[in-house]
KELUM-763125 format. One record per residue (C-alpha): residue number from 0; x, y, z; residue in three letters. Coordinates in steps of 0.001 Angstrom, whole numbers, always signed. Example, Ala and Ser with C-alpha at 12.3 -4.5 7.8 and 13.67 -1.06 7.14 Angstrom:
seq | x | y | z | type
0 | +12300 | -4500 | +7800 | ALA
1 | +13670 | -1060 | +7140 | SER
% end
This chain:
seq | x | y | z | type
0 | +0 | +0 | +0 | MET
1 | +1336 | +3428 | -902 | LYS
2 | +1748 | +6300 | +1575 | ARG
3 | -962 | +8903 | +2010 | PHE
4 | -1018 | +12421 | +3383 | SER
5 | -3576 | +14734 | +4911 | CYS
6 | -4994 | +17094 | +2240 | PRO
7 | -5196 | +19857 | +4847 | HIS
8 | -1754 | +19877 | +6483 | CYS
9 | +339 | +17342 | +4550 | GLY
10 | +1013 | +15115 | +7579 | THR
11 | +1322 | +11425 | +6847 | ARG
12 | -2027 | +9659 | +6934 | ALA
13 | -2598 | +5925 | +7070 | TYR
14 | -5023 | +4120 | +4807 | PHE
15 | -7680 | +3533 | +7478 | HIS
16 | -7380 | +6876 | +9301 | ASN
17 | -10584 | +8802 | +9939 | LEU
18 | -8911 | +11814 | +11526 | LEU
19 | -5618 | +13626 | +11046 | CYS
20 | -3462 | +14832 | +13918 | LEU
21 | -4342 | +18351 | +12798 | CYS
22 | -7960 | +17633 | +13710 | GLY
23 | -9389 | +17464 | +10182 | GLU
24 | -11483 | +14560 | +8939 | ASP
25 | -9794 | +12212 | +6472 | LEU
26 | -11698 | +10661 | +3573 | THR
27 | -10217 | +8253 | +1054 | TYR
28 | -11324 | +8650 | -2550 | ASP
29 | -10883 | +5231 | -4246 | PRO
30 | -11112 | +6819 | -7690 | GLY
31 | -8358 | +9350 | -7042 | ALA
32 | -6537 | +6840 | -4784 | ARG
33 | -5716 | +9508 | -2223 | ARG
34 | -7077 | +11291 | +815 | MET
35 | -9302 | +14195 | -181 | VAL
36 | -10994 | +17146 | +1489 | ALA
37 | -14718 | +17868 | +1557 | GLU
38 | -15865 | +14558 | +79 | ALA
39 | -19247 | +13047 | +907 | ALA
40 | -18559 | +10281 | +3433 | PRO
41 | -19711 | +6680 | +3229 | CYS
42 | -22870 | +6077 | +5249 | ALA
43 | -20908 | +3512 | +7281 | ASN
44 | -18305 | +6024 | +8437 | ARG
45 | -19654 | +6316 | +11975 | ASP
46 | -20994 | +2775 | +12371 | SER
47 | -18147 | +758 | +10796 | LEU
48 | -15291 | +3302 | +10747 | ALA
49 | -15292 | +3326 | +6936 | CYS
50 | -13274 | +6335 | +5766 | ASN
51 | -14079 | +5967 | +2048 | TRP
52 | -16084 | +8520 | +127 | SER
53 | -19626 | +7780 | -1000 | ALA
54 | -19814 | +6476 | -4559 | HIS
55 | -21446 | +8977 | -6899 | ARG
56 | -24796 | +9931 | -5383 | ASP
57 | -25123 | +6794 | -3301 | GLY
58 | -24872 | +6777 | +461 | ALA
59 | -22388 | +3891 | +575 | LEU
60 | -18851 | +3716 | -747 | CYS
61 | -17870 | +1279 | -3508 | GLN
62 | -16606 | -1274 | -1003 | SER
63 | -19513 | -1217 | +1455 | CYS
64 | -22023 | -1334 | -1416 | ALA
65 | -20608 | -4737 | -2415 | MET
66 | -21697 | -6228 | +931 | SER
67 | -25225 | -7424 | +193 | ARG
68 | -25698 | -9293 | +3490 | VAL
69 | -24291 | -8412 | +6926 | VAL
70 | -24710 | -10158 | +10283 | PRO
71 | -27079 | -9059 | +13035 | VAL
72 | -24931 | -6373 | +14636 | LEU
73 | -26431 | -6385 | +18127 | ASN
74 | -25408 | -9995 | +18729 | VAL
75 | -22125 | -10607 | +20551 | GLY
76 | -19106 | -9023 | +18876 | ASP
77 | -20645 | -9003 | +15393 | ASN
78 | -20433 | -5221 | +15085 | HIS
79 | -16701 | -5159 | +15845 | ARG
80 | -16033 | -8214 | +13697 | LEU
81 | -17849 | -6792 | +10678 | LEU
82 | -15969 | -3496 | +10988 | ALA
83 | -12663 | -5370 | +11055 | SER
84 | -13626 | -7573 | +8088 | ALA
85 | -14772 | -4573 | +6057 | GLU
86 | -11455 | -2883 | +6788 | ARG
87 | -9620 | -5864 | +5299 | ALA
88 | -11921 | -5820 | +2266 | LYS
89 | -11193 | -2150 | +1589 | ARG
90 | -7470 | -2855 | +1708 | TRP
91 | -7735 | -5660 | -861 | VAL
92 | -10005 | -3687 | -3194 | LEU
93 | -7654 | -700 | -3087 | ALA
94 | -4785 | -2989 | -4112 | ASN
95 | -6750 | -4451 | -7022 | LEU
96 | -7684 | -950 | -8172 | ALA
97 | -4014 | -441 | -9019 | GLU
98 | -4689 | -2841 | -11908 | TRP
99 | -8089 | -1210 | -12580 | ASP
100 | -10196 | -4058 | -11211 | TRP
101 | -13636 | -2856 | -10058 | PHE
102 | -12839 | +785 | -10848 | THR
103 | -14846 | +3144 | -13061 | ASP
104 | -12532 | +2079 | -15910 | ALA
105 | -13622 | -1547 | -15490 | ASP
106 | -16993 | -2296 | -17142 | PRO
107 | -17234 | -5834 | -15801 | GLY
108 | -19225 | -7405 | -12989 | ARG
109 | -18499 | -6746 | -9326 | ARG
110 | -18532 | -9406 | -6623 | PRO
111 | -21352 | -9492 | -4094 | ARG
112 | -20255 | -10219 | -539 | PHE
113 | -22242 | -12167 | +2032 | LEU
114 | -20653 | -11084 | +5296 | MET
115 | -21847 | -13744 | +7735 | LEU
116 | -21161 | -14521 | +11372 | SER
117 | -21216 | -17796 | +13244 | GLU
118 | -22974 | -15931 | +16054 | HIS
119 | -26679 | -15490 | +15344 | THR
120 | -28095 | -14985 | +18797 | GLY
121 | -29099 | -18626 | +19064 | GLY
122 | -27082 | -21705 | +18301 | ARG
123 | -23849 | -20857 | +16488 | ASP
124 | -23873 | -21819 | +12833 | GLN
125 | -21038 | -23094 | +10661 | GLN
126 | -19973 | -20702 | +7904 | ILE
127 | -18066 | -21997 | +4889 | THR
128 | -16184 | -19310 | +3025 | MET
129 | -16334 | -19586 | -724 | GLY
130 | -17465 | -18202 | -4059 | HIS
131 | -20420 | -19176 | -6234 | ALA
132 | -22038 | -17305 | -9124 | ASP
133 | -20531 | -13960 | -8226 | GLY
134 | -21306 | -14207 | -4499 | GLU
135 | -18455 | -14397 | -2013 | ILE
136 | -19191 | -15688 | +1480 | THR
137 | -16927 | -14349 | +4214 | ILE
138 | -16983 | -15558 | +7812 | ASN
139 | -16504 | -12345 | +9799 | VAL
140 | -16007 | -14401 | +12970 | THR
141 | -12441 | -14968 | +11794 | GLU
142 | -11800 | -11256 | +12189 | ALA
143 | -11235 | -12279 | +15821 | ASP
144 | -7473 | -12792 | +15887 | GLU
145 | -7519 | -15481 | +18584 | LEU
146 | -10167 | -17544 | +16789 | ILE
147 | -8250 | -17241 | +13523 | ARG
148 | -4974 | -18271 | +15155 | LEU
149 | -6558 | -21359 | +16729 | LYS
150 | -7899 | -22437 | +13338 | ARG
151 | -4568 | -21757 | +11686 | GLN
152 | -2855 | -24061 | +14172 | LEU
153 | -5589 | -26701 | +13919 | LYS
154 | -5332 | -26785 | +10121 | LEU
155 | -1542 | -26662 | +10108 | GLY
156 | -1437 | -23544 | +7951 | GLU
157 | +1570 | -21259 | +7717 | GLN
158 | -539 | -18158 | +7218 | TYR
159 | -4166 | -17176 | +7779 | ARG
160 | -5596 | -13650 | +7749 | SER
161 | -8733 | -11755 | +6771 | MET
162 | -6839 | -10033 | +3964 | VAL
163 | -5756 | -13482 | +2799 | GLY
164 | -9334 | -14773 | +2858 | HIS
165 | -10528 | -11869 | +715 | PHE
166 | -7685 | -12259 | -1765 | ARG
167 | -8313 | -15992 | -2097 | HIS
168 | -12080 | -15740 | -2574 | GLU
169 | -11882 | -12752 | -4916 | ILE
170 | -9434 | -14801 | -6999 | ALA
171 | -12249 | -17282 | -7692 | HIS
172 | -14422 | -14397 | -8875 | PHE
173 | -11606 | -13111 | -11083 | LEU
174 | -11367 | -16553 | -12691 | PHE
175 | -15016 | -16263 | -13735 | ASP
176 | -14330 | -12817 | -15163 | ARG
177 | -11329 | -14061 | -17137 | LEU
178 | -12653 | -17414 | -18376 | LYS
179 | -14838 | -15719 | -21017 | VAL
180 | -11750 | -14343 | -22761 | LEU
181 | -10889 | -16428 | -25857 | PRO
182 | -7372 | -17558 | -24915 | ASP
183 | -7671 | -17859 | -21144 | PHE
184 | -9001 | -21364 | -20521 | LEU
185 | -6589 | -23248 | -22829 | PRO
186 | -3651 | -21420 | -21280 | ALA
187 | -5045 | -21933 | -17768 | PHE
188 | -5481 | -25681 | -18250 | ARG
189 | -1963 | -26026 | -19590 | ALA
190 | -638 | -24325 | -16442 | MET
191 | -3000 | -25454 | -13657 | PHE
192 | -4869 | -28485 | -15024 | GLY
193 | -8475 | -29062 | -16029 | ASP
194 | -10806 | -27142 | -13728 | GLU
195 | -13731 | -29321 | -14876 | ARG
196 | -12509 | -32123 | -12587 | ALA
197 | -15009 | -32985 | -9823 | ASP
198 | -14524 | -30218 | -7265 | TYR
199 | -16431 | -31820 | -4391 | GLY
200 | -14591 | -35111 | -4730 | ALA
201 | -11258 | -33298 | -4952 | ALA
202 | -11837 | -31379 | -1714 | LEU
203 | -13059 | -34516 | +67 | LYS
204 | -9892 | -36325 | -954 | ALA
205 | -7758 | -33387 | +151 | HIS
206 | -9235 | -33202 | +3642 | TYR
207 | -8983 | -36966 | +4021 | ALA
208 | -5307 | -37014 | +3065 | ASP
209 | -3671 | -33579 | +2513 | PRO
210 | -795 | -33636 | +34 | ARG
211 | +2595 | -32064 | +498 | ASP
212 | +2885 | -29067 | -1871 | PRO
213 | +6288 | -30192 | -3075 | GLY
214 | +7860 | -28069 | -5800 | GLU
215 | +4728 | -27483 | -7842 | ASP
216 | +2353 | -25767 | -5401 | TYR
217 | +2527 | -22782 | -3048 | ILE
218 | +444 | -24511 | -330 | THR
219 | -1023 | -27910 | +429 | SER
220 | -4533 | -26580 | -255 | TYR
221 | -3423 | -25598 | -3754 | ALA
222 | -2876 | -29291 | -4549 | THR
223 | -6575 | -30100 | -4074 | SER
224 | -8001 | -28786 | -7371 | HIS
225 | -7011 | -26414 | -10224 | PRO
226 | -9511 | -23835 | -8930 | HIS
227 | -7789 | -23787 | -5533 | GLU
228 | -4337 | -23768 | -7089 | ASP
229 | -5371 | -20652 | -9028 | TRP
230 | -6901 | -18963 | -5962 | ALA
231 | -3860 | -19651 | -3791 | GLU
232 | -1528 | -18497 | -6565 | THR
233 | -3426 | -15247 | -7114 | VAL
234 | -3577 | -14574 | -3375 | ALA
235 | +199 | -14907 | -3140 | HIS
236 | +702 | -12688 | -6168 | LEU
237 | -1359 | -10033 | -4385 | LEU
238 | +498 | -10596 | -1092 | HIS
239 | +3904 | -10177 | -2705 | LEU
240 | +3007 | -7214 | -4883 | THR
241 | +1552 | -5379 | -1886 | ASP
242 | +4573 | -6187 | +290 | VAL
243 | +6889 | -4777 | -2377 | ALA
244 | +4672 | -1736 | -2884 | ASP
245 | +4542 | -1036 | +856 | SER
246 | +8327 | -1362 | +1105 | PHE
247 | +8924 | +1045 | -1761 | CYS
248 | +6263 | +3508 | -616 | SER
249 | +7932 | +3916 | +2770 | THR
250 | +11190 | +4811 | +969 | HIS
251 | +13120 | +1922 | +2440 | LEU
252 | +16130 | +911 | +375 | ALA
253 | +18135 | -2234 | -218 | MET
254 | +20382 | -3556 | -2991 | PRO
255 | +18434 | -4717 | -6027 | GLY
256 | +15407 | -2496 | -5429 | VAL
257 | +15459 | +653 | -7600 | PRO
258 | +14667 | +3900 | -5794 | ASP
259 | +11811 | +4657 | -8185 | ASP
260 | +10402 | +1129 | -8352 | TYR
261 | +6610 | +800 | -8697 | HIS
262 | +5538 | -2844 | -8204 | PRO
263 | +2000 | -2445 | -9575 | TYR
264 | +3417 | -941 | -12784 | ALA
265 | +5943 | -3766 | -13229 | GLU
266 | +5240 | -5812 | -16363 | THR
267 | +7993 | -8391 | -15774 | ASP
268 | +6492 | -10719 | -13186 | ALA
269 | +9755 | -12567 | -12632 | TYR
270 | +11541 | -9328 | -11771 | ARG
271 | +8708 | -8426 | -9401 | LEU
272 | +8969 | -11810 | -7680 | LEU
273 | +12740 | -11541 | -7329 | THR
274 | +12446 | -8121 | -5700 | ILE
275 | +9530 | -9153 | -3475 | ALA
276 | +11379 | -12293 | -2374 | ALA
277 | +14462 | -10290 | -1405 | GLU
278 | +12289 | -7907 | +614 | ILE
279 | +10491 | -10711 | +2445 | THR
280 | +13762 | -12489 | +3246 | ILE
281 | +15149 | -9268 | +4742 | ALA
282 | +12035 | -8657 | +6834 | VAL
283 | +11985 | -12323 | +7911 | ASN
284 | +15488 | -11768 | +9316 | ASP
285 | +14279 | -8691 | +11216 | ILE
286 | +11309 | -10593 | +12634 | ASN
287 | +13586 | -13404 | +13793 | ARG
288 | +15652 | -10860 | +15711 | ALA
289 | +12562 | -10347 | +17894 | LEU
290 | +11628 | -14037 | +17900 | ASP
291 | +8538 | -13273 | +15787 | ASN
292 | +7095 | -15411 | +13021 | SER
293 | +8350 | -14864 | +9495 | ASP
294 | +6517 | -12214 | +7512 | LEU
295 | +6342 | -14564 | +4515 | TYR
296 | +7041 | -18227 | +5391 | PRO
297 | +6850 | -19616 | +1849 | PHE
298 | +9383 | -20693 | -760 | VAL
299 | +8890 | -19546 | -4349 | LEU
300 | +9987 | -22546 | -6390 | THR
301 | +10429 | -22307 | -10156 | VAL
302 | +7044 | -23945 | -10960 | PRO
303 | +5301 | -21652 | -8472 | VAL
304 | +6972 | -18600 | -10006 | ARG
305 | +5693 | -19655 | -13433 | HIS
306 | +2141 | -19898 | -12080 | LYS
307 | +2356 | -16520 | -10369 | ILE
308 | +3753 | -14969 | -13552 | ALA
309 | +825 | -16439 | -15498 | PHE
310 | -1676 | -14920 | -13067 | ALA
311 | +160 | -11599 | -13116 | HIS
312 | -60 | -11350 | -16886 | GLY
313 | -3799 | -11881 | -16917 | TRP
314 | -4695 | -9802 | -13872 | LEU
315 | -2530 | -6814 | -14711 | GLN
316 | -3586 | -6777 | -18350 | GLY
317 | -7257 | -7733 | -18083 | HIS
318 | -8649 | -4549 | -19648 | LEU
319 | -6186 | -4560 | -22531 | ALA
320 | -6775 | -8263 | -23199 | ARG
321 | -10553 | -7865 | -23257 | SER
322 | -10620 | -4494 | -25036 | ASP
323 | -12543 | -3200 | -22041 | GLY
324 | -15330 | -5750 | -22490 | LYS
325 | -14672 | -8245 | -19722 | ALA
326 | -17824 | -10092 | -18683 | ALA
% end
């Protein structure tokens, strides 16, 4: 994420800030991709701490308007959990806007989010995150850090976050947007395999006997089915691009990273991955100095780099490839 500043006094502002140290309100304009003055606020500014501007004449911002279902907010911690989940969603959407996804320049469909909670006021219900027909189900209960950590340990995962959940599930939606393009599916199947394989059976087999990712997959879950391999690959592309962008935006420097480097503008995916990997290795070393977990505990093998480069080419160039007519 790039750095922002207060439009009133120029002081550094952070992406989620509602108020500057100078006392002025901060509002993020997703179209301009900067903090602006005197913008109409999202209707969820006070209730969910959303600092985005309202979209056109609507009361909600572009991000909040995508949430078609929200949990009952007066039950348990649902209000706090939804606010935290929506914050993660805004972060991911702002990243994707760097490649013009879901912006005014993008004529294609937008995802619809079902923001659900396990806590309903009665017996807790099980929520399965996923994507189907343009609808993305998100379990806001996992916005509770302790709950998420327990599930991460139970499932033996190296990484689990709300931002990661959004990136993974949005990747499934992006597949549906891209699959209508003439050359996408043949190229996809050559790289990831045939996505028409029985999905339910594949997941059942995975949970019964998880496979080691080996050299060909970024995670064990990616081995389960081509759809999940794609979603995990895209999520890691977005992780790494954002890490590199955040590093460069804070004006940190290290050998191999040009002073004027702009990760979202990079067209050479392999160069992007090399730079991002060097950054994550350096930060991993810093984290270890404090006995903290690695920032990025994954190894980018050659096959994985090829998959990420494939996803990068399609996601960064989606408007040019579709002549602005993506479905």
